[in-house]
Structures are given as structure tokens and as C-alpha cells.
C-alpha positions in Angstrom: -12.5 15.5 28.9 -12.6 12.2 26.7 -8.5 12.4 27.5 -9.3 12.7 31.4 -12.3 9.6 31.2 -10.0 7.2 29.2 -6.3 8.3 31.4 -8.7 7.4 35.1 -10.2 4.4 33.4 -6.2 2.8 33.3 -5.8 2.3 36.7 -2.8 3.5 39.1 -0.8 0.2 37.8 -0.4 2.8 34.3 1.1 5.4 36.0 3.3 8.2 34.3 5.9 6.9 36.1 6.0 3.9 34.0 6.4 5.7 31.2 9.3 6.6 28.6 10.5 9.1 25.8 12.6 6.4 24.0 12.5 9.1 20.8 15.1 11.2 23.0 18.0 9.1 23.6 18.6 7.2 20.2 20.9 8.5 17.9 21.1 8.4 14.0 25.0 7.1 13.7 24.3 4.9 10.1 26.2 1.7 11.0 28.2 0.1 7.7 28.3 -3.5 6.5 30.7 -5.4 4.2 29.7 -7.4 1.4 31.8 -10.7 0.5 32.5 -11.1 -2.9 32.4 -14.8 -4.2 32.7 -16.5 -7.7 29.6 -17.8 -8.9 30.6 -21.1 -8.5 30.4 -20.8 -4.8 27.6 -19.5 -4.8 25.1 -21.1 -1.6 22.4 -23.3 -2.9 19.3 -21.5 -1.7 16.8 -24.5 -0.1 16.8 -23.1 4.0 20.1 -25.2 5.1 23.0 -23.1 6.3 26.0 -25.0 6.0 26.8 -23.9 2.7 30.7 -23.4 3.7 30.8 -19.7 2.2 28.8 -18.4 4.4 31.8 -18.7 6.6 33.6 -16.3 4.4 30.6 -13.6 5.2 30.6 -10.6 8.2 28.5 -10.9 10.6 25.6 -9.2 11.4 24.0 -9.1 14.8 23.5 -6.2 16.7 19.6 -6.0 16.6 18.1 -3.2 19.0 14.4 -2.6 19.6 12.3 -0.2 18.1 9.3 -2.0 20.0 8.5 -2.5 22.9 11.5 -1.0 24.0 13.3 1.4 21.6 17.1 0.8 21.7 17.6 -1.8 23.8 18.8 -5.2 22.6 16.5 -7.4 21.0 15.0 -10.1 23.4 16.2 -12.8 20.7 19.6 -13.1 19.3 19.1 -12.5 15.2 22.3 -13.3 12.7 22.6 -12.1 9.5 25.4 -12.8 6.4 25.1 -11.1 3.4 27.9 -12.3 -0.2 27.4 -11.3 -3.8 29.2 -12.5 -7.0 28.6 -11.4 -10.3 24.8 -12.1 -10.7 22.8 -12.0 -7.3 22.6 -11.0 -3.5 22.8 -13.5 -1.1 21.3 -13.6 2.5 21.1 -16.1 5.6 19.0 -14.7 8.1 19.4 -17.4 11.4 16.2 -16.2 14.5 16.8 -17.9 17.1 14.1 -18.4 19.3 14.5 -19.6 23.0 10.9 -20.5 22.3 10.1 -22.0 19.1 7.3 -24.1 19.8 5.7 -20.5 20.1 6.8 -19.2 16.2 4.0 -17.8 14.3 4.0 -19.2 10.9 0.6 -17.9 9.5 1.8 -18.3 5.2 3.4 -19.7 2.5 2.0 -18.3 0.0 3.8 -15.3 -3.1 2.2 -11.8 -1.3 0.2 -13.2 1.6 0.2 -12.2 5.2 3.6 -11.9 5.8 2.8 -9.5 7.9 0.6 -11.5 10.7 3.1 -13.7 11.3 7.2 -13.8 13.0 9.1 -11.7 9.9 12.1 -10.8 8.5 12.3 -7.6 6.0 15.6 -6.5 4.0 15.0 -2.9 2.5 17.3 -1.7 -0.2 18.4 1.2 -1.7 20.9 0.1 -4.8 20.8 4.6 -5.3 21.2 5.7 -2.0 18.0 8.3 -2.6 17.1 7.7 1.1 13.7 7.7 0.1 12.2 5.2 -2.5 14.1 1.5 -2.4 12.9 -1.4 -2.2 11.8 -4.3 0.4 11.8 -8.3 0.6 10.0 -9.8 3.7 9.9 -13.5 4.5 8.2 -16.2 7.5 9.1 -18.8 8.6 7.1 -21.4 6.6 8.8 -19.8 3.3 5.7 -16.9 2.8 7.8 -14.0 0.6 6.0 -10.7 -0.4 8.2 -8.0 -2.1 7.3 -4.6 -2.4 8.6 -1.2 -3.6 9.7 2.1 -0.9 7.9 5.4 -2.1 8.7 9.0 -0.5 9.7 7.3 3.0 5.8 6.5 3.1 4.4 4.0 1.1 4.4 0.9 0.8 3.7 -1.0 -2.6 3.7 -4.2 -2.6 1.5 -5.6 -5.6 5.1 -4.5 -7.8 6.4 -8.2 -7.8 10.1 -9.1 -9.0 12.2 -12.6 -10.0 14.1 -13.6 -6.4 14.7 -16.8 -4.1 13.8 -18.0 -1.1 13.8 -20.8 1.7 12.4 -20.8 5.0 12.9 -23.8 7.8 11.6 -23.5 11.3 14.5 -25.4 12.7 15.3 -26.2 17.0 16.6 -23.1 17.8 14.6 -20.7 15.9 14.2 -20.2 11.9 15.9 -19.4 9.5 16.1 -18.6 5.2 18.1 -18.0 2.4 17.7 -15.7 -0.1 19.0 -14.4 -3.5 17.8 -11.4 -5.5 19.4 -11.4 -9.4 21.0 -7.8 -10.1 19.2 -7.3 -12.8 15.8 -7.2 -10.6 16.9 -3.9 -9.7 17.0 0.3 -11.9 20.3 0.9 -10.3 24.2 2.5 -11.5 26.5 -1.0 -11.5 29.6 2.4 -11.3 27.8 3.2 -7.5 29.6 0.2 -5.0 27.8 1.5 -1.8 24.4 0.9 -0.9 20.9 2.2 1.0 20.2 -1.1 3.6 18.7 -2.1 6.3 16.6 -4.8 8.3 13.9 -5.6 10.9 12.6 -8.3 11.9 9.1 -8.6 14.4 8.7 -11.4 17.5 4.9 -12.1 16.6 4.4 -13.3 19.8 5.8 -10.7 21.9 4.6 -8.0 19.6 8.4 -6.9 18.7 10.0 -5.1 16.5 13.9 -5.6 16.1 16.0 -3.1 13.2 20.0 -2.8 12.2 20.1 0.7 11.2 17.8 2.7 13.2 15.5 1.7 16.1 13.2 5.3 16.5 10.0 3.8 16.8 9.2 7.0 15.2 10.6 5.8 12.2 8.1 4.2 9.9 9.1 0.7 8.0 8.5 2.5 5.0 10.7 5.2 5.9 14.4 4.5 5.0 15.6 8.0 5.6 18.3 6.9 8.4 19.0 3.1 6.8 22.7 1.4 6.7 25.2 1.3 3.9 26.4 -1.3 2.5 29.9 -1.3 1.0 31.9 -3.6 -1.6 29.3 -4.2 -4.2 31.3 -4.0 -8.4 31.5 -5.8 -11.3 27.7 -6.9 -10.9 26.4 -8.6 -14.0 23.0 -7.1 -15.1 23.5 -8.9 -18.8 22.1 -6.1 -21.1 19.4 -5.2 -18.6 16.3 -6.4 -20.7 13.4 -8.7 -19.5 11.1 -10.3 -22.0 7.6 -12.1 -20.4 4.8 -13.4 -22.4 1.7 -14.7 -22.1 -0.5 -16.3 -24.5 -3.5 -17.1 -22.7 -7.2 -19.3 -23.6 -10.4 -17.5 -22.1 -13.7 -18.7 -22.1 -16.9 -16.2 -21.9 -20.5 -17.1 -21.4 -23.4 -14.3 -21.1 -26.5 -15.7 -19.6 -28.7 -13.1 -20.2 -31.9 -13.7 -21.4 -33.1 -13.6 -25.0 -30.1 -14.0 -26.3 -27.5 -16.1 -23.9 -23.8 -17.0 -25.6 -20.4 -18.2 -25.4 -17.5 -17.3 -26.9 -14.2 -19.0 -27.0 -11.2 -16.6 -27.6 -7.2 -17.1 -27.6 -4.8 -13.7 -27.3 -1.3 -13.1 -26.5 0.5 -10.3 -25.2 4.5 -9.1 -24.2 6.3 -6.7 -21.7 9.3 -5.6 -21.7 11.9 -4.1 -19.5 15.4 -2.9 -20.9 18.1 -0.9 -18.3 19.0 2.0 -20.3 22.0 3.2 -18.5 21.1 0.6 -16.0 18.9 3.5 -13.7 16.4 3.9 -15.9 14.1 1.8 -17.3 12.0 1.6 -20.1 8.6 -0.8 -19.8 7.0 -1.3 -23.2 3.4 -3.6 -23.4 1.3 -5.0 -26.1 -1.9 -6.2 -25.5 -1.3 -6.6 -21.8 -3.7 -9.5 -19.3 -5.4 -7.6 -16.1 -7.3 -11.5 -15.1 -4.8 -11.6 -12.5 -5.8 -8.2 -10.5 -8.4 -8.8 -7.5 -11.8 -7.4 -6.7 -12.2 -4.0 -6.2 -13.2 -3.9 -2.9 -17.1 -3.7 -2.8 -18.7 -0.3 -1.8 -21.6 1.7 -1.1 -22.0 5.5 -1.7 -23.7 7.3 1.6 -22.0 10.6 0.3 -22.4 13.2 -2.6 -19.1 13.1 -4.2 -17.9 10.2 -5.6 -15.6 7.2 -3.9 -11.6 6.7 -4.3 -10.6 3.0 -5.9 -6.2 2.2 -5.5 -4.5 1.4 -8.6 -4.5 -2.9 -9.2 -3.4 -3.5 -12.1 0.5 -5.2 -12.6 1.7 -2.7 -15.1 0.4 0.3 -13.2 2.0 -0.1 -9.7 5.5 -1.4 -11.4 7.8 1.6 -10.7 4.6 3.3 -9.6 6.7 5.9 -7.5 8.9 7.3 -10.7 5.1 9.1 -10.8 4.6 10.0 -6.9 3.6 13.8 -6.8 3.1 15.8 -4.1 3.8 13.9 -1.4 1.8 14.1 2.0 -0.8 16.3 0.7 -2.5 13.8 -1.2 -1.6 10.6 1.7 -4.6 11.0 3.2 -7.1 12.6 1.1 -7.0 11.9 -3.2 -9.2 14.8 -4.1 -7.0 16.5 -7.2 -4.6 14.1 -7.9 -3.5 15.3 -10.6 -2.8 11.5 -12.5 -4.6 8.3 -11.3 -3.7 5.5 -13.6 -6.6 4.0 -13.3 -8.3 6.8 -15.2 -6.1 4.7 -18.4 -8.8 1.6 -19.5 -11.9 3.3 -18.4 -14.5 5.4 -20.3 -17.0 6.4 -17.4 -17.0 3.7 -16.0 -16.9 0.9 -18.0 -13.7 -0.7 -19.2 -11.7 -0.4 -22.3 -8.8 -2.6 -23.9 -5.7 -1.3 -23.6 -3.8 -2.0 -27.2 -0.1 -1.1 -26.1 2.0 1.2 -24.3 5.2 2.3 -23.1 6.5 3.1 -19.9 10.7 5.4 -18.9 11.1 5.0 -15.1 14.1 5.7 -12.6 16.6 8.0 -12.4 19.1 9.6 -15.2 22.2 11.4 -13.2 20.5 13.1 -10.2 17.1 13.5 -12.2 13.9 10.8 -11.1 12.0 10.1 -14.1 8.6 8.5 -14.3 6.9 8.8 -18.3 3.8 7.0 -19.3 1.9 6.3 -22.9 -1.4 4.1 -23.7 -2.8 3.3 -26.3 -6.5 2.4 -25.5 -8.6 1.3 -27.7 -11.9 2.0 -29.8 -15.2 1.8 -27.3 -18.6 2.2 -29.2 -18.1 5.7 -30.4 -15.5 6.8 -28.7 -12.0 6.4 -30.8 -9.0 5.4 -29.1 -6.7 7.7 -27.5 -3.7 8.4 -26.5 -3.2 8.8 -22.9 0.5 10.4 -21.2 1.7 11.0 -18.2 5.3 12.4 -17.4 6.9 13.6 -13.9 10.5 14.6 -13.3 12.1 15.6 -9.9 15.2 17.0 -8.8 17.0 16.3 -5.2 18.0 19.3 -3.3 19.0 20.3 0.4 20.2 16.5 1.1 17.0 14.7 2.3 14.4 17.1 -0.1 13.3 17.1 -3.7 11.8 19.1 -5.9 9.8 17.9 -9.4 7.3 19.0 -11.7 4.2 16.8 -13.8 2.5 16.9 -17.0 -0.3 14.8 -18.4 -2.7 15.2 -21.6 -5.5 13.1 -23.3 -9.1 12.4 -21.9 -10.0 8.7 -22.1 -14.1 10.0 -23.0 -12.6 11.5 -26.1 -14.8 14.7 -25.6 -12.4 17.0 -24.7 -8.4 17.9 -24.8 -7.0 18.5 -21.6 -4.0 18.4 -20.1 -2.6 19.4 -16.4 1.2 21.3 -15.6 1.9 20.9 -11.9 5.6 21.5 -9.3 6.2 20.5 -6.0 8.3 20.9 -3.6 8.7 18.0 -1.1 10.8 19.0 2.0 12.4 16.6 4.7 14.8 16.9 7.7 15.5 13.8 9.7 17.7 15.0 12.2 15.8 18.6 13.3 16.4 19.7 17.0 18.4 16.0 17.1 16.4 13.1 15.6 13.3 14.6 14.9 12.0 14.3 11.8 10.1 17.6 9.8 8.4 17.7 6.7 6.7 20.4 4.5 5.4 19.8 1.1 4.1 22.5 -1.3 2.6 22.2 -4.7 0.7 23.3 -7.5 -1.6 22.3 -10.6 -3.6 23.4 -13.0 -5.2 21.8 -15.5 -6.6 22.9 -19.4 -9.7 21.2 -20.8 -11.4 22.4 -24.1 -14.7 22.8 -22.3 -13.8 24.4 -18.5 -11.3 26.4 -18.8 -8.4 27.1 -17.4 -8.4 26.5 -13.2 -5.6 25.7 -10.7 -5.6 23.5 -7.1 -2.7 23.9 -4.6 -2.0 22.7 -1.5 1.1 22.7 2.2 1.5 20.6 4.7 3.5 20.9 8.0 3.6 17.3 9.6 6.0 16.8 12.7 5.6 12.6 13.3 7.5 12.4 16.5 6.8 10.7 19.8 6.1 12.2 22.2 4.1 15.2 20.7 3.3 15.4 17.0 1.2 17.5 14.9 0.3 18.2 11.5 -1.2 21.6 9.5 -3.0 21.1 6.0 -4.1 23.5 3.9 -5.2 22.8 0.5 -7.6 25.0 -2.5 -9.2 23.2 -5.9 -11.0 25.7 -8.7 -14.2 25.4 -9.1 -12.9 24.2 -13.0 -9.9 22.1 -12.0 -10.3 19.4 -13.8 -7.4 17.2 -15.1 -8.9 13.7 -17.0 -6.1 11.8 -15.7 -5.8 13.1 -12.7 -8.7 12.4 -9.9 -11.2 15.2 -8.3 -14.6 14.5 -6.3 -15.0 17.8 -4.5 -14.0 21.0 -6.7 -14.4 24.7 -5.6 -13.0 24.3 -1.8 -10.9 25.5 0.4 -9.8 22.4 2.8 -7.8 23.6 6.5 -6.9 20.5 8.6 -5.2 20.1 11.9 -3.7 17.1 13.7 -2.0 17.1 17.4 -1.5 13.5 19.1 0.5 13.0 22.2 1.7 9.5 22.6 3.1 7.9 25.7 4.8 4.4 26.0 5.0 2.0 28.8 7.5 -0.7 30.3 4.7 -3.1 31.3 3.1 -6.0 31.6 -0.5 -5.1 30.2 -0.1 -1.5 28.4 2.6 -0.6 25.3 1.7 2.6 25.1 -1.2 5.2 25.6 -2.4 7.7 22.5 -4.9 10.8 22.9 -5.2 13.0 19.9 -7.2 15.9 18.2 -8.6 16.9 15.2 -10.1 18.9 12.8 -11.2 20.0 9.2 -13.0 22.4 7.6 -14.4 22.6 3.7 -15.1 25.9 2.8 -16.1 27.5 -0.4 -13.9 30.0 -2.5 -16.1 33.3 -0.6 -15.5 31.2 2.3 -18.2 30.0 3.9 -18.5 26.8 5.8 -19.6 23.5 3.2 -18.0 20.8 5.6 -16.5 20.4 9.0 -15.7 17.4 11.6 -14.0 17.6 14.6 -12.6 15.0 16.2 -10.9 13.5 19.2 -10.0 10.5 20.4 -8.0 7.6 23.1 -6.3 5.1 21.7 -4.4 2.0 24.0 -2.2 -0.6 22.4 -1.9 -3.3 24.7 1.7 -5.2 25.5 0.3 -8.0 22.7 -0.3 -5.6 20.2 -4.4 -5.3 20.4 -5.4 -1.7 19.8 -9.3 -0.3 21.2 -9.6 3.0 20.3 -12.8 6.0 21.0 -13.6 8.4 19.0 -16.1 11.2 19.6 -16.8 13.3 16.0 -18.6 16.4 15.7 -20.2 17.1 11.8 -21.2 20.1 9.9 -22.5 19.7 6.5 -23.8 22.8 4.5 -26.2 20.6 1.2 -26.9 23.1 -1.2 -29.1 21.4 -3.0 -31.2 17.7 -2.1 -29.1 14.4 -3.0 -30.3 11.0 -2.9 -28.5 8.2 -0.7 -28.5 4.9 -1.8 -32.8 3.1 -2.5 -33.3 7.0 -3.9 -33.8 8.2 -0.2 -33.7 11.7 -0.3 -31.7 14.4 2.0 -32.9 17.6 1.9 -31.0 21.5 1.4 -30.0 22.8 4.6 -27.8 22.8 7.5 -26.6 19.7 9.6 -25.3 19.3 13.0 -24.8 15.6 14.8 -22.1 14.0 17.3 -21.7 10.3 16.8 -19.1 7.5 18.8 -16.4 5.4 16.9 -15.4 2.7 19.1 -12.9 0.5 17.0 -11.6 -3.5 18.2 -8.4 -4.4 16.9 -7.0 -7.5 17.4 -3.2 -8.5 16.7 -3.0 -10.1 13.4 -0.4 -12.7 14.9 -3.6 -14.3 16.5 -5.1 -18.0 15.1 -8.3 -15.4 15.2 -7.9 -11.7 14.6 -11.1 -9.3 14.9 -11.1 -6.1 13.2 -14.4 -4.3 14.6 -15.1 -0.7 14.0 -18.8 1.1 15.1 -20.3 4.3 14.4 -23.3 5.7 16.2 -26.1 7.2 15.9 -26.8 10.1 13.9 -27.0 11.3 10.3 -27.6 14.3 9.3 -31.3 14.5 11.2 -31.9 11.2 11.4 -30.4 7.6 13.3 -27.7 6.3 12.3 -25.5 3.1 12.9 -23.2 1.5 11.0 -20.7 -1.7 12.0 -18.0 -3.3 9.7 -16.8 -6.0 11.2 -13.7 -8.2 9.8 -12.9 -11.9 11.1 -9.2 -13.6 9.6 -9.1 -16.8 10.3 -5.6 -18.5 9.4 -4.5 -21.5 11.6 -2.2 -22.4 9.9 0.5 -21.9 6.7 -1.8 -23.3 4.9 -5.4 -22.1 5.0 -7.2 -18.7 5.4 -10.6 -17.3 5.4 -11.0 -14.1 5.6 -15.4 -13.0 6.2 -16.3 -9.2 6.7 -19.7 -7.8 7.0 -21.3 -4.0 6.7 -24.1 -3.5 7.9 -25.2 0.6 7.8 -28.7 1.3 9.1 -29.5 5.3 8.1 -33.2 6.2 8.8 -34.3 9.8 8.0 -37.5 11.8 8.3 -37.4 11.0 4.4 -36.9 7.5 4.6 -34.9 4.2 6.1 -32.3 2.6 4.1 -30.6 -0.4 5.3 -26.9 -1.0 3.1 -25.0 -4.6 3.9 -22.4 -5.9 1.9 -20.8 -9.6 2.6 -17.5 -10.3 1.3 -15.1 -13.0 2.3 -11.7 -13.7 0.5 -9.6 -17.1 1.2 -6.8 -19.4 -0.2 -5.2 -22.7 -0.1 -1.1 -22.6 0.0 -0.3 -25.9 -1.4 3.1 -24.7 -1.3 5.8 -21.1 -1.0 4.9 -21.5 -5.1 1.2 -22.9 -6.3 -1.5 -20.9 -3.9 -5.4 -21.1 -5.3 -6.6 -17.7 -3.7 -10.9 -17.1 -4.0 -13.0 -13.6 -3.4 -16.9 -13.6 -3.2 -19.2 -10.4 -2.5 -22.8 -9.8 -2.6 -24.5 -6.1 -1.7 -28.1 -5.3 -0.7 -28.2 -2.5 -3.3 -26.7 -3.4 -6.1 -28.1 -6.6 -5.4 -25.1 -7.9 -7.9 -22.9 -11.0 -6.5 -19.0 -11.4 -7.5 -17.1 -14.5 -7.5 -13.4 -14.6 -8.0 -10.8 -18.2 -7.9 -7.9 -18.0 -9.4 -4.9 -20.2 -9.3 -1.0 -19.3 -9.8 1.7 -22.0 -9.7 5.1 -19.9 -10.6 7.0 -23.7 -11.3 10.1 -21.6 -12.8 11.2 -18.0 -11.2 10.0 -15.8 -13.6 7.1 -19.0 -15.0 4.3 -19.6 -14.2 0.8 -21.0 -15.0 -2.4 -18.7 -13.9 -6.0 -19.8 -13.5 -8.7 -17.5 -13.2 -12.5 -18.0 -13.7 -14.5 -15.0 -12.6 -19.1 -14.9 -12.0 -21.2 -12.1 -12.2 -25.0 -12.5 -11.0 -27.8 -10.7 -9.8 -30.0 -12.0 -6.7 -33.1 -9.4 -7.0 -35.1 -11.9 -3.9 -34.4 -15.8 -3.6 -33.5 -16.7 -6.9 -30.0 -16.8 -8.5 -30.1 -15.2 -11.7 -26.4 -15.2 -13.8 -25.0 -12.4 -15.6 -21.9 -13.5 -17.1 -19.1 -16.8 -16.4 -15.5 -16.0 -17.5 -12.5 -18.4 -16.9 -9.4 -18.3 -18.5 -5.7 -19.9 -18.0 -2.5 -18.5 -18.8 0.9 -20.2 -19.5 4.0 -17.4 -18.7 7.3 -17.2 -19.7 10.0 -14.8 -19.0 13.6 -14.5 -20.6 16.1 -12.3 -19.1 19.3 -10.9 -21.5 
């Protein structure tokens, strides 16, 4: 009924005669390019001026084809890429021609800024030819850049940072960029002369994505399974493979709380060292790591019976995070029963604890993928320091697939002896019945606790992420006493069944890009097969040629609450069975606009009462220098047992003085905790790898109309990187 209503509302202009099925017409022969070697004395100057004569030695790559909107067709604007290398660096020159240069969208010039919201060019590199894990480098026309790790053809970890240079500028017939990426940035086998690689260009005003190697729209940008091959990379200089990053920090802290306010000034120093063992394996050591540059966690108020998952944001743990990934799609949408969650390291029941030091081994040894981590935490109150460890090993099999195991040991609280062991198999086939993709993951894990004994968790996923039809089946079981102290479990003693099916039709139409209809169901039972929760969802989504998206969701919920639990402000939800139906429309305008809007609404029931939630985010980026992003989440819950209104206000913003100097700020408040948080961070990377970092933080309570400061923090950090 919902699908029929949405289809009819689109009118005859969007008839099936206009639909295209590009995925059926696209082949996946891997293109090959050869990197031209130059001497170090010929190296181009990285200044955004492509007139260096040495670029004439490079082969020209310009056969870019569309992924969106018309997959497989030639790009509407020409893109020319040249590749050189010397003993030290890979060099890229990029010329993004544009017949309307005044319409090029440039929104950021910052490091790790919103490059996704503007015209951009993306380089993916896979030095070890895994066709699964790699590196990504994104650049924009104003000099903005972002780097990250690609994990398991699905995740994009952009908190990873490395040392590289880029300069971009807008010219009379488009925009250009020059890039230099040191070989020392990568863990790879230098005897390997072939690398996997690909390029993607986004023309934001057209919502057009052009790719060099793979053109199917079903291949996500994080998926490098169909990348091209870059040949001829030999005799590279990776030095002895040692990077040492040292820092010194001066900090000020003032505690405002009465009756004994106090101030303290302190200094500290620390070091991170990275050593490449055999070049494909990196050994990382840290002493007294500094996390002052981590952003504020997203402010959340829990209205469920289960604890919330807050992602990791600290650089030390995000660096080489793909080496610890387990279970593939088994935890992609629901982290419950995740065996290793690095955020548990440095926390004791939610209270921060100092990390004294640690070591990490990550990368590849021959065919084995390895991730090993041990961290020593400091004493906290009566809790002694703890040694916390995790080991993950994988082995590629069947071309695109892999099998592996994981082991963790330690309890951050020190109250129990706790270990976990698990194994998984991740199957990938990107050429099923032609060029269709099929994925399947199976995993098993068992925890061993001196307090709870032994128990297990296991699951399986079947995934068919194609067009026009896509589908997914998921099964998970989590034992009652499954409790990995270094993992994440928020709902044990269950079986979880999930199914999703969707149909997506693309159009060549001045207004409509695609229509998507789908249905999904989630059913959670106890281990004795009694239904505890269910959610049935029907949805329809439409995207315009400008990439503005509008969708409508219809939900049917069921909850069997075994015991009374409390919502915020102490509003009780009594034990019992509950059924309700909600609708949830969403407006998500393209991120390339000066002012973009994301607005999600859900209405109108909750257990046996009424419910309304509005989540509105505005993003204002008038130019590459300035951005401002306010967000307001308002939730109203009215039950027979009481009423609660939840208001969460937050905002972030920044000023980019140069591509290497920025200041960013965050502010948050919610009316449940009445707590206020503010953070401002200034960073100047005055030389690649060397920086000045200044941070200021303020926490407070606002119980009414008064502002009660709690803690003020300020610090300045100097960091230098030495490469050997």
C-alpha cells in the first residue's frame, strides 16, 4: 500500500519507460596503469601549479565514467590524472576540467573537514593488493583534504591521519591539484611492484560521481574489490621504517565547585613510535598518550532499556583499526555482542582512567593479517592498574574471502578475570551470476569470566547488495552470561532475526534520480523462543537529480517489558506487552548547498502513550573559510505514568585560516542532566608532521537560569615527527 501510494504520487512523468538498469550493462575488467619513475631531483613542487615539465613524463589517465547518475556513460566533464614516483613519494597531478568554473562548489579548506560537501577528488590505494583494505585520500578545490583507512570494503575510518602534501586551486577552466604521498605512510611489501588503486571525482552541483576503474553504482566508495592495478613501483625508499612523534603539553585546570575551588598547572610529555617490521607490519608503541584533540562525544539521552553505543574517537585506537575488525556485516548495523570495543580501554564504569602506555602490532605477515594490542592503565581509586590485550589474526581464502580468530584478555575494572576467544569467516563474491555482489559472514565467540562463567554468541549474515533488487538476512544469538569485558554487550540472552528487501529504480529524468522501496523486519526472542521485541518497517525514498532525498517510513513496534524501567525524569514504563505504530518522514537536502537541512520526525505513539520526536540539523557553509552546524533534538513523551520532554541542543563550527590552520568549536546542552559542555581546538600544522595544538574546555551545570561552572581546562601542545 505504501509503495503504491508513493509511486502514484510521482506522476506519469516518472513512468517505467524512463527507468534504467545500468548495473546489468556494466563489466568489471580491471584497468591497468603504469607509474612513471623519476629521480628525486626532478620531483615536482607541490604548489598547485601543473606546469612542472616533469609531468610530461607521466601517462595520462582520463577515461572516467559515471557511477551516478547514468552509470557507465562517459563523465560530463573531463578529468586528467598523471602519476609519477621517485624513491620517496608517489605524486599525482589532477586536472578537473569544468565548463562552468564559476559553479564549482568549494566548501572547505581544512584538514579532515567536510570535503564530502563540495567538488572533490578521491584517491584509493591498496599497496598490498588485498582488494579489501586500503587507504583513501580526498581533496577539494579550496585545499581541503581528508585521509582515512578503508576497512573490509565497508567502513571508512577518517580519524586516521598521516603525513602528506596537497595544494589545490581553481583555474579558468576547472580546478587542479598536486599531491605528494610518502611511501613511508604505508605498511607494505616493497618487493611488490603492483598496487591496487582507483580514482573517483564528484561534481557536486550535478550530484555526479565519476570513477576510473569500477562504474557500477552498487559498488560503494568504500569498496575496492574492483579497483584497478598500478604497476611499475620498485626500489622505493622507506628508510628504516621508524617514525617517532613526541609531544610536550602544558595544562591548566580550574575546579570551580564549592566549597573548595582550586587551580592546578601541570606539564607532561609523551611519545608515539611507529616501526615497520618487514614493511608490511607496523609496531606501534605509546607512552603517556594524549587525547586532548578528541572531539566531544555526541550528546545522547537514553529512552530505551539498553545501554547506548558511543563510537571510538581517539587516534591511537583508530590508527590501523581495520586490523581488529571482526565479524564483518555481523556488527555493521548492531554492535551488540561485539567482541572488542577499544573504548573500554581507559574507562572504568564510565570514569576515565589514565593510560600509561601500550603497544600495538598491525598489518600483514606473508598472507596473515595481524592486529595485536596491549595497554597498561593507571591505578584509579582502589582499582589497580590493568594490562588489557586483544589479538586478531586473519588469513585470505577463496580469492576475496577470509577466515580469522580473535582473543581478548583483561577487565578494566579489575574485578574479574575475563577472556574471550572467537572465530569468523567472511565470504565475498563480486562476480555472482555476472557482476552481482554476494556477501556472507559467520562468526562464533565465547567469553570466560571468573564471575559469570562461560557463555557464547554467534551469528550469520547473507547479503545481496545489488540493483534493482537487494536483500539481507541476519541471525544472532547472544548467551545470557556472555560478557566480554573488552567488548560491547547491551542485550544478552536473546536470538535476533532480521530480514530486509528493497527495490531501487534509476531514472534519466530532469527531476528524479531514483525511487527506492523496501521492507524490513526485526524479531528478538528470548533463548526459549518467547518474542520480546519486534519492529516491522516499510519505507519509500526518492532522490532528485540535485541529490535532495525525501523518505517516508512506517514502523510497527512490539515490546514485551519484563519489569518496570524508568525513562528520563523517573517516568516509569510498567511491565507488560505494548504495540504501537509510528510514521517517520525525513528531509535530507544535498550537502553541497550553502545551507543544507537534515530533518527527521517520528510520531505519534510510544508504549501506551503519545510520542513526538524532531531531530533538525542545519549546515551553513557559505565559503571554504567558515562553517556553522546547529542541531536541536526535541522529544516529547506523554505516558499515563508521567510526562517527559527531552531537549538536546548542540552546535559545532569552525574557521579555516589556511589549509593547515583551523579553529573548531563545539557546544552541547541537554535538559535532563542540565549539563553544558564547550570545547575549542586550534591546530596549526606548520610543517608536515609538526604542529601546535591549543585546546580549551568548559563544563557547567545550568539547573535553572543560573550558570554554575564546574571545570575549566586549557592546554597547549607542541608535537614533532621524526622520520628515519
